[in-house]
Structure formats: structure tokens, C-alpha cells
N, C-alpha and C positions, 0 to 999 in steps of 0.2 A: 639468490634473488627471488622475491615473491612475485605473484601475478600483478601486484600493485605497482611494481617497478618495471613492468613490461613497457617497451617503447623507449626506454632509456639506453643510450649508447654506453659502452664500457667506460668511456671518458666521463660521461655525465654521472654515471653511477659512482665513480670514484670521487667526483666533485661533490656529490650529495653526501657521501660518507665523510669527507674531510671538512667541508665547509658548512654543511647543514646538520651534521651529527646524525645522519640517517643510517639506521642499522636494520637490515632485513630481518635479523633474528628477533627484534623487539618491536617491529613495525605495528603489528596488530595490537600489542599491548599499549603502545603509545597512542594509537587511535582510540582505543577503548577508554583510556584515562581522560582524554578530552571529551569523549561522548558522555562519560559519567558526570561531567560537570554541568550538563545541560539542565538538570533538575534544579540547579541553584539559581536559574533565571526564569521562573515561571511567567514573568511578564513579557517574554519574547517568544514569538512563534518560530521555532527552528524548523524550517520547511525541508531541510536536507541534513541528515546526519549519517549518511552512508560513508563507508571507508574511503572511497576515492575523493569525496568532497572534503572530508576532514583532513586528509593527507595534504591538501593544498595549503591549509592554514598552518599545519605543522612545519611544512617546508618554508613557509614565509617567516616563521619565527624560530628557525633553527631547532625545532623539536623541543622547545620550552613549552611544556604542556599548558600552564596557566596563561601564558602570553598568547598561545595559539587559540585557546578557548575565548579569551577576551576579544580577540580579533574576530572570531566566528560570531560572537554575540553582537559586536558592533556592526558587523555586516548585515545581519538580519534586523537589527534595531534601526539602522539607516533606512532600510526598505519599509519598515513599519511606519516610520515618521514621514516618509515621502512616497506615499502610496500612488499618487497621481503620476509620478515619474515612471512607474513600472507597469502602468496600464498599457496594453498594446505594445509591450516591450519586444518588438521584433522588427526585422529589417524591412518588412512591407508597410510598416506604419509610415504615413505620408511625410511627417516631419523628419523622422530618422532616415528615411530613404533619400530625401533631398540632401540632408547633411552628409550622408555617406557618398553621394554622387559628387559632392564638392570637395571630397577628400578629408572629411572629419571622421576618423583619421585616415591618413594614407600610410602605407607600409613600404619600407625599402626592401628590395629583394635580398640583400645581403645582411647577415648578422654582424654585430660589432665584435671586437676582439675578445669579449667575455662570453660570446655566444648568445647575446641578448637580441631580441627582436627590436628593431628601430621603427617607431611610429612618429610621423611628422604631421604637424598642423600648421597651415598658413592662415593666420587669423584674418588677414585681409580678404580671404576668399568668402567670408561669411556674407551671404545674401539675406539681409534682414527681412526682405519682402516675402521670402519663401519658407523660412523656418526660424525658430527662436534659439537662444542660447541653451535653453533646457533641451531642445532637440539635439544640439551638438553634444551636450554632456551625455545624453541618453545613447547617442550613436557611439561615443567613445566607450562607455561602460558596456554596451552590448558587444562591441568588437573585442574588448578584453575578456568578456565572459566566454566568447566563442574560441578565442585563441588559447586561453588557458587550459583548454581540454588537452592540449599537447603537453605531455609530461616533461619534455625537454625544456619548454618555456617555464614550467613550474619551478624548475631548478635554476635555470639561467636568467629568466625574467625579461623585462622590457625596458626600453628607454623611450620616453615620450618627450619629443621636442616641439615646442611651440614658437613659431617665428612671428613676431609682432610687427615686422616691417610693413610700412604702408597702411597700418591699421588706423582708421580715421577717428576723429573725435566723435563723430556721429555714432560709429560702432562702439566706441569706448563708453559712451553715455549709458549703454545698456549693461555695463559691467558693474552692477550695484554690489555693495558689500554683502548683501544676503545671497546674491547669485554666486559671487566668488566663494563664499563660505560653503555653499551647497556643492560647488564643483570640487573644492579642495577636500572636503570630507568624503565625497564619493570616490575620488581617486585614491585617497589615502587608504580607504577601506577595501580596496582591491587586494585582498590578502596575498594573492599570487604574484603581484608585481613589485612588491616592496618588502625587503627584509629589514628587520629592526636593528640595523647596525650601520657603520660607515661604509662597509663593503656592499653597497646596495645591489640587489638584483632587479631593482626597479628604480628608475630615476626620472624626475620631471624637470626638464630644462626649459627655461623661459628666456628666449633671446629676442633682441630687437628693441623697440621703443614703445613705451606706454606711459603717458603722464599719470594715468589713474593708478597704476601699480608703482609709481614713483621710481621708474627705472631710468637709468642714464643711458645715453646713446651707446649702442653696440654692447650693452651689458648682457650678462647671462646669469640666470638664477636657477637654483634647483630647490625642490621642496622636500623637507623632512619634518613636517609638522608646522614649520613657519618658513616664510620666504627668507632665504639667505643668499648673499652675494658670493659669487665664486671668482677668485682671482683678483 
């Protein structure tokens, strides 16, 4: 085990080896291969290329070097294209602070049976008079940024559940296609919360009712690039 794997339990180390193809003997070489690709995208400002940061992307893509780099590039490209979203990107920002207070997102104390952190959003709790949908998205992204510092969660991942029960048409009117696209792209690019396979270490569940999203009553959806109905 290298210092980059410090903080992982023996069980999670084994999971990383079997499910993510993580090999402590080649870990530094894997990271360097991704780092060497940075020069192929001079149009993107890669603000972090340290070992620990790149490792998150490798874990998210089962140590497929090119796929990990592509996700790394998309991560910083999203930030470049949405600069205003990441200004005052901290918990003390008024909009983010209010969203966090209202449980955007809330976290359950227990992990699921895969060892994933469970985050829950109750959409009806959104107080439009105090903060915007962008503030909610920023609060979610900031929370994920903070939590992914935990190497256990880098391997096991997250589940984000959104409950649309009692969500009003007035609230739904703010869910414009451009806003939904911004949210979906932002959540997809959280490299650490979603592996690129059907055995997700990150899953986005959308449950409840929303005419705008064309959901049926008591339906549940999860996101893997497009909305798909489950069950």
C-alpha cells in the first residue's frame, strides 16, 4: 500500500483492487500517464494535477487512463465555461449558506449496503425568495467537493436521491431546459461520484412527481447521461 491509499480500510483496498483495477505497484505510473496527457489540451486551465487529485479520476474510470483524463478535462472545462458559478464558492456565500440550511443536500448517517454515502434532497423545501436553483446546485457541488476528500468515498461513491413530492408548479417553472442541462452536466462531471459502468459508485435517483420532467406518479429515475426509467 502506498501513501496515496492511506485511509482505506482493508476491505476497501480489496474492493479497489478487484472492482477498480487499482494496483499499488503501478499507482504512480498510472497517475503520471494521465498527467502527461494534460499538454494535449492547451485550451483548458488544469488548476490541479497533483497525485491525489488525479487519483480520484482514475478511480472514477476504473484506471482507464484516457477515460480518466477525458473526465479530468471535462471537469475543468465545465468550470471555465461557468465561471460565475464558482465565484465565492464556499459555505459562507449567502446563497449557498441558505441552500445548505434547507438541506440541499442532506446526508443520512448510515451508508447503503455498497458502502456509499446517501445524500437526499427534498425539492419542495426550496424557498425561491431566499436563494436560486443555481445556489442549490452550487451547494450540492461544494458538498461533493468536500466529501470526496474521504478516500473511502472515492472508492465506494455516493447516492443522490431527489424527492419531488409536493413540488409546486411555481417552483417547477424555474426548471428551464438550460438550468437542467447545467445541473446534469455539473453532477455528471463529479468524477468521484460516478463510475462509467452499470455498477455505479454514484447514482442519481429522481423520485416523486414533476410534470416538467415528464415523470409519472411515484416513478423513480436515475441518470447515466440521459434520464432513464427504472422498474
